[in-house]
N, C-alpha and C positions, 0 to 999 in steps of 0.2 A: 917954381912951377913943379919941379920934380917932387918936392915934399908934399905939395898939395895933391898931386896925383896919387902918391902913396896913401895919403890919408883917405882919399875918396875910395880907393881900392879896399882898404881895411874896413871902412864903414859899410861898403857893399857886401863884403864877406860876412861881417857880423849880422847884417840884416838878412842875408840868405840863410845863415845858420839859425837865426831866431824863427824865421818862417818855416824852415824845415822841422825844427823842434816842435813848433805849434801844430803843424800838420801831423807829425808823428804822434803827438799826444792825442789829437782828435781821432786818429785812425787806430789807436791802440785798443785792443779788445780786452776787456776786463771781465772778472768773474760776475756773472749774473746770479743773484741769490734766488733759490727756489723756496717759495713759501708753501706752507701746508696749514691744515686746520689746527695743528698744535703750535705753530710758530708765527701765525699771522699777527699776534699782539705785539710783535716787534715794530710794527708800523706805527704804534702809538707814541714812539719816542724817536726824535730826530727827524730828518727830512728824507722822504722816499719818493721814488717813482716806480710804480708797479704796473705791469702789463698782464692782462688776462688773455690767454690764447688757447688754441687747440691745434694739435699737430696736423690735422687734415685741412686747416683753413689756409687758402692761398695768400690772403692778405697778411696773416700772421707769419707765414714763411718769408715774405718779402720784408717784414719788419725785423726779423731776427738779426741780420748783420748790422743794421743801424742801431739796434738796441744793445748789442754787444759793444759797439764802439762808444755808445753813450755811457755804458757801465765803466769803460776804461777812463773816460773823461771825468766821471763823478767819483772815481776811486780816490783821487787826491784832493777832493773838495768836500768831503764828508757828505756826499749825496749818495744814498744807497739806491741801487737799481735792482729790482727784483721782477720775478715773473711767476705766474700761477697757471698751471695746466688745469683747465676746467673739467677735462675728462677724468682726471685723477682726484680732483678736489671739488666735488659738487657742492660741499657745504660752503665753501668760500664764494662760489658763483651765486649761491642763494643769498649769502650774507651781504654781498655787494650789488645784488640785482643786476647781473650781467645779462643783457638782452642782445648784444651785438659783439662781434669779434673782429679785430682785437679791441679791447677796452683798456684805457690807461687812466690811472688815478695818481694824483699828486697828494702826498700825505706829509703834513708837517705839524708836529706837536699835537697829534690827535685830531687835527682837522683834515677832512678829506674833500678834495676837489677833482672834478672829472676833467681830464685833458681832452680837448676837442680840436686841437690844431693839426698841422701837417705832421706826418710821421717820418721826418728826416732828422739827421743828427744836428744840423744847424738850428732847426726849430726847437729841438729839445734843449740845446745849450742856451739859446736865447730865453726860453721859458723859465729856466732856473736863474741864469745870471742877471737878467733884467727884471726878475721877480714879476713876471707877467701873471703868475698865479694869484696875485693879490686882487686882480680885477675880476676873478671868478667867485661866485657865491659858494661858500662851503655847503656841504651836505647837512641837512637838518639833523639835530640830535635824535629825533624820532626815527629817522631812517639811517642813522649811523651804524656801522658794522658791529659796534659793541652794545647797541640797544637791545631791549628785550624782544622787540618786534623782529629785528633782523636775526637774532639768535633763534627765534622760533622758525623763521624762514629757512635758516641753515639746517636745523634739525629736520624739517620737512623734506628738503632736498636730499639729505643723507638717507632718510627713510626710503625715498623713492629709488635711490641708487641701490640700497640694500635689497629692496623688492626685485629690482631688475637682476641683480646678481643671483638671487634665489631662483628666479624663473629660468635663468641660464643654466644654473646647476641642475634643476629638475629636468630640463629638456635635453641637455647635452650629456650629463654624467649618468643620470638615472634612466633616461629614455622615456620619460612621460611625454605624451603629446602636448601640443601647445595649449589646447583647450583644457586639458587636465591640470596643467600648471596654473592656469588662471583660476580654475575651480579651487585648487588647494589654497592659493593665496587669498581668494575671497572668503573661504571658510575660516582661514586663520584670522583674517581681519575681523570677521563677525564675532568669532569666539573671543578674541582679545577685547573687543568692545563690550561684550556681555560681562566679562570678568571685571573690567575696569568700572563698568556701571554698578555692579554689585558692591565692589569695594567702596565706591563713592557713597552709595546709600548706607552702607554699614558705618562708615566714618561719620556721615551726617547724623545718624541716629545716636552714635556715641557722643558726639559733641553737643548736639542740640536735640535731646529726647523730646518726645511729644508730651503734652500735659497729662494725658491719661496714665502714662507710665512713669511720670515724674514723681519721686517720693516726696513726702511733706518735708519742708525745710524748717529746721530748728535753728534758733539763735544760740549764741554762746551760753546763755543762762539756762538752756534746756527747755525754754518755752517755744511755743509755735511761732512761726514767722507772722508778721502783722497781717498779711492777707488771709492766712489760714486761721489766725486767732479771731479775726473779725467775723468769720462765717458763723460759728456757734453763737456769738453775741447777737447777730441779726436774727437767728432762729429763735433765741430766747425772747427777744423783743417782740417778734411777730406772735409768739405763743401768748405772751402776757397781754398783747393788744386784743387777741381773740378772747381771752378769758374776761377782760374788762368789758368787751362788747356783750358777752353772754350775761355777765352780772348786771349790767345796765338794763338789759332786756328783762331780766327777772324782776328787778326792782320796779320797773315801769308797770309790769303786769300786776304786781302786788298792790301798787298805788291805785290802779284802776278798780281792782276788786274791792278795796277798802273804801273807795270814794262813792261807789254806787249805792249802798244802803243809807249813807249820810244824805245823799241827794233825795232819797225817798222820804226820809224823816223831816227834811226841811220844807215839806209841802203839806202842812196841816190844813184841814178844811175849817174855815171860820163859819160855823153854822149860825151864830148869832147875827152876823152881818148879812147873811143871805136871808134870814127870816125877817129882818127889818126892811130890807129892800122889797120883799114881797108884800 
């Protein structure tokens, strides 16, 4: 009985230590990687969970401790946990079409899925360990972050942020009124559009010149191209046809003139026949 009691005590101690170790592992805070426009392509390799947040967002602030604990859990399981500040990285917010905060994506081997579950540590762990992400349809390749469409969207977001910084610099540092900053930005945009339009017209004329300005094309043997060579042939044929018509008209006129006296000569008067009848 004493030996059995000691065995039970040891088993209880081991079980308590295992539970304590598991709780410590779940509660451990790990390093959360910060992604930017220059490092976001790391998401295309391996397994990732990335959260898009803003410092002023209350829901993002409540997510922060759970997210750090989740990063500690995934550190030993080859699960990378990252975050993106949309106020500092507007290009990534446009690339991933962030319309609500916080937004969480699961990325594995270049496939992106949007996480829409609860924002607790247990839910994050179950989502990865039970592979619940397989039941979610991945983002289409047309709207993937590495597609041309999303790259254009990212450039548009970066341009808007650059314009915002320029307006802040004009109003705060230089002292230009708000309406003046908008006028300067509008004129700059119009002038840039005119310059780009002229450049496009110039390039199109160089690549595809008009037919009036296009020089005659010569073949390798020095002769004109088939299209340009056929043009003088057509002109010669039309000129020959006109000359033939003129010559035919002249010959017909001569025949008529020569046939008229013959017709008069072929009508002699038979005076003897007329005298007999009378």
